[in-house]
Structures are given as structure tokens and as C-alpha cells.
N, C-alpha and C positions, 0 to 999 in steps of 0.2 A: 533219623525219622524217615519213614517210608510213605510214599504217596501212591494212591491208587491210580490206575490207568485213567479212570474217569476224571480224577482231579487234574492230571496232566493234560488230558484232552481239553478240558474246559479252559485251563490256563492258556493253552495254545490258541484256542478259539477266540478268547478275549483279546489276546495280543494281536491276532490277525484283524479283529474288528477295530481295535484302536489304531492300527497302522492304516487301515482303509479310511477311517474317519479323518486322520491327519492328512492323508493324501488328497481326500476330497476337499478339505479346507484350503489346500494349496492351490486349487483350481488349475491343475497342471494342463497346459495347452497342447502338449505333444501326446497324441494318442498312443504312440509306441511305448511311451514311458509307463503307461497304465497296463501294459502287457507283462505277464510274468510266466515263468515256467518254460517248458519246451516250445510253447506256441509263440514266444516273444520274437519279434522281427529282429534280424541280424544284418539288415542292409544299411546303406548309407543314410537313408531317411531316419533310421533308428539310432544313428550316431556311430556307425562303424567307421573305422579309420580308412580313408580312401588313399590311393597312391599319392595324390596331390598333397594331402595333409601330411603324410609320412615324409615326403620330400621337403616339406617346409620345416617340420619340427624335429625330425629324427636326427640324432647325433649331437644335439646341442648339450653342452655342459651346463646344466641348470645352476649349479652352485656358482661357477665363475660368472655366468651371465647375470645372476641375481646380485652378486657383489659389484659387478661393473655398473649395472643400472643404478644401484644405490649410490655409488660414488659419483656418478654423473648427476644424479638428482641433487646431491649435496653441493656439488660445484655450481649449480644454477643459482644458489643463494635466493635472493628475493624474487627472482624470475619464476620460481616455482610456487609462490604464494598466491595461487589462484585455483580455479576449478581444475585445470588440466594438470597442474603439479600435484594437487591433492589426489586426483584420480590415478595418476601414475604411481604415487606412493602406495595407495590402497591396493592397486593391482600387484605391486611388488610384495606387499605384506601378505596378500592372499596366496601368492605363489609360495612364499616362505612357509606359511602355515601348513599348506597341503603337502609340501615337500617333507616337512617334519612328521607328517602322518603317513609317509611313504605312499603317496598317491601316485599311481601309475596309469591313470586313466587318460592323461594328456592335458588335464586342466592346468597343471603347473607350467607346462610349456606355453599354453595359450595365454595364461595370465602374465607370464614374463614377456611375451611378445607384445602384449598391450602396454605394459609398463615401458618397454623399450621404444615402442612407436610414439607414445606420448612424450617421452623424454627427448627423443630426437626432434619432434615438432617444436618443443619448447626451446631447444638449442638453436634451431634454425629459424624459428618464427614462421615456418611454413606448414601447411596441411593440418592446422589445428581444427579438430572437429569434435563437437560434443555428442555425436551419434554413438550409440552403444553397439558393440560388436555382437554378431550372432555366432556364439561359440559352438563347435561340434559337441563339446562335453557339457552343455547346459541346456535346459529347457526353460520356458517362461513359466513363472509361478506368480500367483496373486496379481492379476492385471489391475485390480482396483488400487493396490499400493503403488504400482507403476504409474498409474494415472495421476496420483497425488504428487509423486516425485516430479513427473514431467510438468505438472502445473506449476510447481515451485520454480522450475527452470525458466518458465515463460513469464514469471512475475517481472514487472518493470524494474524492481529494485535489484534483481538477481545479478546483472552484469557488473554492479559495483559493490556487491555485498560479499566480501571474502568469506565470512563465517558460513553463510548460507551455501556458498559454492563448495566449501570443504565438506560440509555435512551432506550435501546432495550428491557430490561426486562419490563419496565413500558409500553412501546408501545404494547407489546404482551398482557399484562393484559388489556390495554385500548381497543385493538381490540376484545378481547373476551367479554369485557363489552359492546362494540358496538354490538357484536353478540347477547348479551342478550336483548338489546333494540330492535333489529330487531325481535327476537323471540317473544317478547311481542307486536309486530306490531307497536312499536314506532319508525318508520323509520326516522323521523326527528331527534330525539335525537341520533339515531345510526349514521346518516350521520355526525352530529356535532362531535361526538367522532372520527370518521374516519378522518375527516378534521384535527383534532388536531394531530393525529398520522402522517399524511402526512406532516404536518409542522415540525414535529420532525425529520423526515427522514434526512433532510439536516444537522441537528445537529449531528446525528449519523455519517454521512459521514465525517463531519468536525472533530469529535472526533477521528475517525479511522485514518484520515489523520495526525492529530497531534501526534498520537501514532506511526506512522511509524518511524523506526530508521533512522537516517541520512544516506545518501548513503555512502558506504565505498569508500573512495578515496585512490586508490592504488598509492603509490609513485613509480615512475619509477626507475628501477635499471640501474644505469650508471656504466659500468665497468671501472676499473682504466685506461684501455687502449682500444681504439677503432681503428681499422684499416680499412681504406677505400681503397678498391681495385682500382687501377688506371684505369683499363679498364672499370669499372662500374661507375666511378666518372667523368672521363675526356675522351674525344676522344684521340686516339693515337697521341702522339706528341703535345698535347695541354695542357695548364695549366691556360688559362684565363677563365673568367666567361662565355663567349660565347661558350667555348669549353666544358662546363659541360654537362654531360648526364642526362636524366630524372631520372634514378635510383640514381645518385649521389645527385641531388637536393632533391629527396624524402627522402633519408637517412639523409641528413642534416636538412631538415624540421622537421623530427621526433626527431632528436637530440635537436633541438631548443625547441620544445614543452617539451621534457623531462627535459631539463636544467631549464626551467621556473618553473617547479614543485618541484625542490629541492633548498635548500638554503645553502648547505655545499660545493659547488664547489668554490674554492678560485682562481684557475688559470688553464689555459689550455695551454699546450705546443703542438704546431703543427709542425710536421716534415715531409717534403716531400722527396721522394726517386724516382729514375729512374732505368731503367735497364742499362746494360753496353754498349748499342749501342750508338754511338755518342761520341763526345769529352768530357773530364772532365768538361771544362768550360761551355759547352752547357748544360750538364746534371745538373750541380749545379744551373744554372739559371732557367732551367725548373722545377726542384724540388722546388726551392724557390718560383717560381711563383705559383705553385699548392698550397703550404702551405699558401701563402698570399691570394689566392683566397678563400680558405676555411675560413681563419680568417675573411676576409671582409664579406663573406656570413653570418657567425654567428653574426657578429656585426650588419649587416643590419637587421637580424632577431630579434634583441633586446637583444642579449647576451652582457653584459657589463663587465664581469669579465676580469681581465688582461689576455692577450693572447700573446704568442710569436710564430713567424713563422720562421722556418729555413729550408734551403735546403741542403741536404746531397749528392745530385747527386747519383752515383752508389754505394755508401757505404752500408755496412751491407746487402748484398743480401740475400734473403730468399731461393732462389733456384739457382743451377748451371746448365747451359744448354750448350750442344755442338752440337746441331742440325746444319746441314749444309744448309738446306733449310731455307731461310730468314723468310718466313711466319710461318713456324713451330717454328723457333727460337723465333720470336716475341711472339708467343702464349705461348711458354714454359716459357719465362721470365716475363710473366704478373704479377705473385705475387710480383716481385721486384718493379714494378711500383705502388706505394702506398703512402697514406698519413696516418701517425700515429698521433693520438691525445692522450696525457697523461693528466689525470685530477688530480689535487691536491685537496684533500678533507680535510675539517676540522675534528678534532677529532682523537684520537689515534687509533681507531679501523677501520679507513677508508681503510688502506692498500693501499693508492694511491701512485703512483710514482710521483716523482718530474719531472717537464718538462725537457726533454732531457736525462732522465736516460736510 
């Protein structure tokens, strides 16, 4: 089949547009990488090999070095099961992969040097650094992806989350590898590597989430005895549910929540008291009604432990008052108008009182 020159020209134009779009998506940071043709820079800033670089990497037997690094990593055993060991292995894998592609740009040497450096640090326990190197043969691509990776490294769970460390370390190596592909103007391969990293990000997040310690559930402290002030629990001279005050309901609601979170309360004794105003019979009935109302409120809230409710009238006053003004006297006697709850707890160390003590 023959193609017209116009068809071939259009195909070339579309291919060029596609490469440019891929390059733009990579957000390449090095301006020299964007240069092509005879106008492209050839200096050290553009990645040209300097004498210092050649002195460092020239003459190394890559195959022997790769085999030696791999053997040393294996010899580390469990000591390599962390961020640094994973990163050393991923650098060794990247070097092996590019050597298989007959890469002569210098990336193989740089990757092996990183693998060797990290392995040496693991062997000695010295100079372990999570910083990423600036390679001559790589440029920065997709800063947004790098930000997500670095955010994972700063998570509180990261230092103890081995799986997140492994995924993050290899993602960093893969991003630098993608930067090498972009540096060689292979933008398509670079984009593919970045895509693999972005797919790994969810795995890093999941690993960090799995490493979060379970939330600390604080068991509420229930005192052996709780006193409900009458004037904050009931309206004056009232003891029925309709006469309960908002503060009293809130206090009992909180008590219900607390009781549901403990399992050592065996019984509750509820004792109602009044002040000395009124007849003895009336006060006994009012105090019993208040105790019964509290008991029923707890039962309706789901508390099923045995409960006793008793009324003691004006017995056991907390304060003595002799004010002549009735309003002032009522106010002074307020502490006597109360409901006391005594909790029987299981276990010898509970220190709880028996109901009615």
C-alpha cells in the first residue's frame, strides 16, 4: 500500500503534537530538556558529563557491582525490611532494567551508586538519609505527584509502617527513573512510569491508614456516689418527670452514656431527700417520687442493672439554716433537696458503697 506525502506529513505532525502534549503533562522542570534540535544546550546544566562525574563513575564494572550489591542486600536479612532497604533494592532493580536496555547515558552507574550507598549505610548503621539524590541523568517531572509522595513520608504513621515505606521508597525511585526518561526525551515512557506511581499512591494511603493505631477508648469514671442537686434536677416542690429541669435531664443522659460503657456496675441505690419544710409524710412521699423518677429515667435510657429507689424525706440534712425570710431559707436549704445514687461495683478494688450505706 502506498501513502501520499500529505498523509505521511499529517502522521508526523500528529505524532509531534502527541509527544508535545505528553511532555507538557509531565511538567518538566529543566528548561534545557525542552530544547530540541541543533539549538539544544550541551553544557553541564543540560546534563553533559563533567570530569568530576567521569572520575566517579567511569571504569566501573556494572555487572559485577550489581551482583555484589544484590548479595550484600540479601545478607542484611531483616535489616533491609524498611524504607532504606526497599529503596536500595529498587535502585538496583532500576539499574538492572536499564542495563538490559543497553542504556549508556550514565543512569545505570548512578542508580547502582545509590543502591551501594544505601546498602553501606544499612550495613554500618551510619549516614542513613531519606533525601533523594539529584542525578545528572534525570530531571524533575510531575511536582504534584512528588508532593503527595513527600506528604506520605511526613505522616505520623510512616516511621513504623513498613508497607508504606516500601511503596514510597520505590515510588521515589520510579519518579526519578521517569525523570531520566524525560531527560532522554522519551516522554511517553516517562509518562507511563508516572502513571504507575500515581496508581501506587492509593496503596500508600491504604497502608498508612492500616498502620494507624486504634483509637484510644477512655472508660468513663463513675464515682461510687453521685449526688444530684434537687434544684438543678427538679423544679421546686416537684418530683415527677414533667417537673425535671433541663440540667437534670442532661446530667442523667450523660450518666446513661457512661454506664453503657462500663460493665462492672452491679446495682444502683437511689435515695431521695427533701428539706425540712412541709410535713414529714409529704416530704417522704416527695423524696420517694424523685427517687422513682430518676430510676424510671435510667431504665427508659436502657440501664437494666437492678435499682432500688427510696425516699428519706428530711432525714440526713447536709446544711442547717435559720433564715427568717422564706425565700432566703428555701435557697439556703437547697443542698438538702437532693437525690443520691450509690453504685455497687464488682471487684475488690472498686471501693463502691452498697445501696443505702
